[in-house]
C-alpha positions in Angstrom: 172.2 -206.4 -8.0 174.6 -204.2 -5.8 177.0 -204.6 -8.6 174.6 -203.5 -11.2 173.8 -200.4 -9.4 177.0 -199.3 -9.0 178.2 -199.7 -12.8 174.7 -197.8 -13.6 175.6 -194.8 -10.9 179.7 -195.1 -12.3 178.1 -194.7 -15.7 176.0 -191.4 -15.1 179.1 -190.1 -13.0 181.4 -190.6 -16.5 178.3 -189.1 -18.1 178.3 -186.3 -16.0 182.1 -185.3 -16.2 181.3 -185.5 -19.4 179.1 -182.8 -19.5 181.1 -180.7 -17.2 184.3 -180.9 -20.0 182.3 -180.1 -23.0 180.5 -177.2 -21.3 184.2 -175.3 -19.7 186.3 -176.3 -22.0 186.0 -172.8 -24.3 186.8 -171.2 -21.4 189.5 -172.8 -20.3 191.0 -173.0 -24.1 189.3 -170.1 -26.0 189.6 -170.0 -29.9 190.5 -166.9 -31.6 186.7 -165.9 -31.6 186.1 -167.2 -28.3 184.6 -164.9 -25.3 187.9 -163.9 -23.7 189.9 -160.8 -26.1 192.7 -160.0 -23.8 194.9 -159.4 -26.2 192.7 -156.6 -28.4 191.7 -155.1 -25.4 195.3 -154.2 -24.8 196.2 -153.3 -28.6 193.2 -150.6 -28.4 194.4 -149.3 -25.2 197.6 -149.1 -26.7 196.3 -147.1 -29.8 194.8 -144.9 -27.5 198.0 -144.0 -25.3 199.4 -143.2 -28.8 196.4 -140.9 -29.9 196.6 -139.1 -26.5 200.2 -138.4 -26.8 200.0 -137.4 -30.8 197.5 -134.6 -29.6 199.3 -133.6 -26.3 202.1 -133.1 -29.0 200.1 -131.3 -30.9 199.1 -128.8 -29.0 202.4 -128.6 -27.2 203.3 -127.6 -31.2 201.0 -124.7 -31.5 201.3 -123.5 -28.6 204.7 -122.8 -29.6 203.9 -121.6 -32.7 201.0 -119.2 -31.2 204.1 -118.0 -29.0 206.0 -117.5 -32.4 203.5 -115.5 -33.8 203.1 -113.3 -31.0 206.8 -112.9 -30.6 206.5 -111.5 -34.0 203.5 -109.2 -33.5 205.2 -107.8 -30.7 208.4 -106.6 -32.8 206.5 -105.5 -35.7 204.5 -103.6 -33.7 207.5 -101.9 -32.2 209.1 -101.7 -35.6 205.9 -100.0 -36.6 206.0 -97.4 -33.3 209.5 -96.4 -34.2 208.8 -95.9 -37.9 205.8 -93.1 -36.7 208.4 -91.9 -34.9 211.1 -91.4 -37.3 208.2 -90.0 -39.8 207.2 -87.7 -37.3 210.4 -86.4 -36.5 211.6 -86.4 -40.6 208.1 -84.9 -41.0 209.1 -81.7 -38.3 212.7 -81.5 -39.7 210.8 -80.9 -43.1 208.3 -78.1 -41.7 211.4 -76.1 -40.0 213.1 -76.4 -43.0 210.5 -75.4 -45.3 209.7 -72.7 -42.7 212.8 -71.3 -42.9 212.6 -71.3 -47.0 209.6 -69.7 -47.0 210.6 -67.0 -44.2 213.7 -65.7 -46.3 210.9 -66.0 -50.1 210.3 -62.9 -51.3 206.6 -61.7 -51.2 204.9 -61.4 -54.8 203.8 -58.2 -55.9 200.3 -58.3 -57.1 198.0 -55.4 -58.4 194.4 -54.6 -56.3 192.5 -56.9 -53.5 193.9 -60.9 -54.2 191.9 -63.9 -52.7 193.5 -67.3 -53.0 191.3 -70.0 -53.1 193.1 -73.7 -51.5 191.5 -76.8 -51.0 191.4 -80.7 -51.8 190.1 -81.8 -54.8 186.0 -81.7 -55.5 185.4 -79.3 -52.3 183.8 -77.3 -54.6 186.7 -74.5 -55.2 186.3 -73.4 -58.5 182.2 -73.5 -57.9 183.1 -70.9 -55.4 184.9 -68.5 -57.6 182.2 -69.2 -60.6 179.4 -68.0 -57.5 181.5 -65.0 -56.1 182.1 -63.9 -60.2 178.5 -64.1 -61.0 179.6 -66.7 -64.2 180.5 -70.0 -65.1 184.0 -69.1 -65.9 185.9 -71.4 -63.8 185.3 -75.3 -65.0 183.8 -77.8 -62.9 183.2 -81.5 -62.3 184.0 -84.1 -60.5 187.7 -85.1 -60.0 190.5 -82.7 -60.2 189.7 -79.8 -63.1 192.0 -77.0 -61.7 195.6 -78.1 -63.0 197.3 -75.1 -62.7 197.2 -71.7 -60.6 194.3 -69.6 -62.8 193.5 -66.5 -62.0 189.8 -64.6 -62.6 189.7 -60.9 -62.6 186.8 -58.6 -61.0 186.7 -55.1 -60.2 189.5 -54.4 -58.3 190.2 -57.7 -57.3 191.3 -60.9 -58.6 190.5 -64.4 -57.7 192.8 -67.2 -57.5 191.5 -71.1 -58.4 194.2 -73.3 -57.1 194.7 -76.7 -58.0 193.8 -79.8 -55.3 197.2 -80.9 -53.6 198.4 -80.4 -50.2 201.7 -81.3 -50.0 205.4 -80.2 -49.6 206.2 -80.6 -53.2 203.4 -78.1 -53.9 204.5 -75.7 -51.2 208.3 -76.2 -51.2 208.4 -74.1 -54.3 209.7 -70.6 -53.8 207.4 -69.0 -56.7 204.5 -70.9 -54.6 205.1 -69.5 -51.3 205.7 -66.0 -53.0 202.4 -66.1 -54.7 201.0 -66.9 -51.3 202.6 -64.4 -49.3 201.5 -61.5 -51.6 197.4 -62.9 -51.2 195.2 -60.6 -49.7 192.6 -63.0 -48.4 193.5 -66.8 -47.9 190.6 -69.4 -47.8 191.0 -72.6 -47.5 188.0 -74.1 -48.7 187.1 -77.7 -47.2 183.8 -80.4 -46.8 183.8 -82.8 -43.6 187.5 -82.4 -42.2 190.2 -80.0 -41.6 193.3 -82.4 -41.1 193.9 -83.2 -44.9 194.5 -79.5 -45.1 197.0 -78.9 -42.0 200.1 -79.0 -43.8 199.5 -75.8 -45.2 197.7 -74.1 -42.6 201.3 -75.2 -40.1 202.9 -73.1 -43.1 201.0 -70.1 -42.9 201.1 -70.3 -39.4 204.4 -70.1 -39.3 204.6 -67.4 -41.6 202.0 -65.7 -39.6 200.2 -65.0 -42.5 196.3 -64.7 -41.3 193.4 -67.7 -43.5 189.8 -68.4 -43.2 188.5 -71.8 -43.2 184.9 -72.4 -45.5 183.0 -75.2 -45.0 181.5 -76.2 -48.3 178.6 -78.1 -49.4 176.7 -77.5 -46.2 173.5 -78.2 -47.7 174.8 -81.8 -48.2 174.6 -82.2 -44.6 171.2 -82.7 -43.0 169.6 -79.8 -41.1 169.3 -81.5 -38.1 172.9 -82.5 -38.4 174.5 -79.2 -39.2 175.1 -77.7 -35.6 176.5 -80.9 -34.6 178.6 -80.8 -37.8 179.7 -77.0 -36.6 180.7 -77.9 -33.4 182.6 -80.8 -34.5 184.8 -78.3 -36.9 185.2 -75.3 -34.3 186.5 -78.5 -31.8 189.2 -79.7 -34.4 190.0 -76.4 -34.9 191.0 -75.2 -31.5 192.1 -78.7 -30.7 194.9 -78.4 -33.6 196.2 -74.8 -32.1 195.9 -73.0 -35.2 197.2 -69.5 -34.7 196.6 -67.6 -37.7 193.0 -69.1 -38.4 190.7 -66.0 -38.9 187.0 -66.8 -39.5 185.6 -70.1 -40.3 182.3 -70.3 -42.9 179.4 -72.9 -43.3 177.7 -72.2 -46.7 176.7 -73.2 -50.1 178.4 -72.3 -53.2 176.5 -73.9 -55.0 173.6 -72.4 -53.7 174.8 -69.1 -52.0 171.3 -68.0 -50.8 171.1 -71.0 -48.5 173.1 -69.7 -45.6 173.7 -66.3 -44.4 177.6 -66.8 -44.0 177.9 -66.5 -47.9 177.0 -62.7 -47.3 178.9 -62.6 -44.5 181.9 -64.1 -45.8 181.3 -61.7 -48.8 181.2 -58.2 -46.1 184.5 -59.8 -44.9 186.4 -60.4 -48.0 186.0 -57.4 -49.6 186.0 -54.7 -46.4 188.8 -53.3 -47.3 188.0 -52.9 -51.2 184.8 -50.7 -51.4 184.7 -51.5 -55.3 185.0 -55.0 -54.6 182.5 -55.2 -52.4 179.8 -53.3 -54.8 181.0 -55.7 -57.6 180.2 -59.0 -55.6 177.1 -57.7 -53.9 176.0 -56.7 -57.7 177.1 -60.0 -59.4 175.4 -61.9 -56.6 171.9 -60.2 -56.9 172.4 -60.5 -60.9 173.0 -64.0 -60.9 170.8 -65.7 -57.8 167.5 -62.4 -58.0 164.0 -63.8 -58.7 
């Protein structure tokens, strides 16, 4: 009996041991797809380190390129500043040379009262000529309609319509300088800005020749903004230090009666020529009477 019980207990222990082995074998000896994955984890971490290192290297390369570009921009800005300074020096030398040439040029001898009208293209120079003459003698339109210096004759006076150029190739011509010096009055017609005509103004300043500024197409400016534009134009005139500028008029050559400055300008242009005054006044009222 005792032997039988012992034998059964031994058999049960053997079965229990077998059970334990079956449960723990996968943990101790894992298969390729088993629960322990140490090699895959190590590989993932290695890849992460490589990717992190690659990103760091790319950031360093980008920073280096950015610094190179910044250095290039600094060099370019230095070169541009130097080029502007050189151009300004060259400009001043040209102006001095032109002024010396102009001072040596004889004044053109022209009969009567001669009024020159200058300005850029499409500022309304030809329209002003027509309004002063009381008829459509000068061609008007979009773009450059006056391609050469053109005289329009009145009674004891001549209006000169000039091409809309404002460069040294024009003013360095002795014949043109002689013409400018021979004029009785010089009107520089602008629309919104003065600086585009600054070369001509500086030349006239150097020669001691008086000139007047006409702000044309003033009717294109909103009525509420007209006082502001007047203040702005006068401020620019003061800031440029224009020495020979005499008068500034705000008007519309197309609609002369809109602004009082038109008759003020006519009186000013003809104050030394009574026949001119009578002719201008007559033409004005004939053309615009209603």
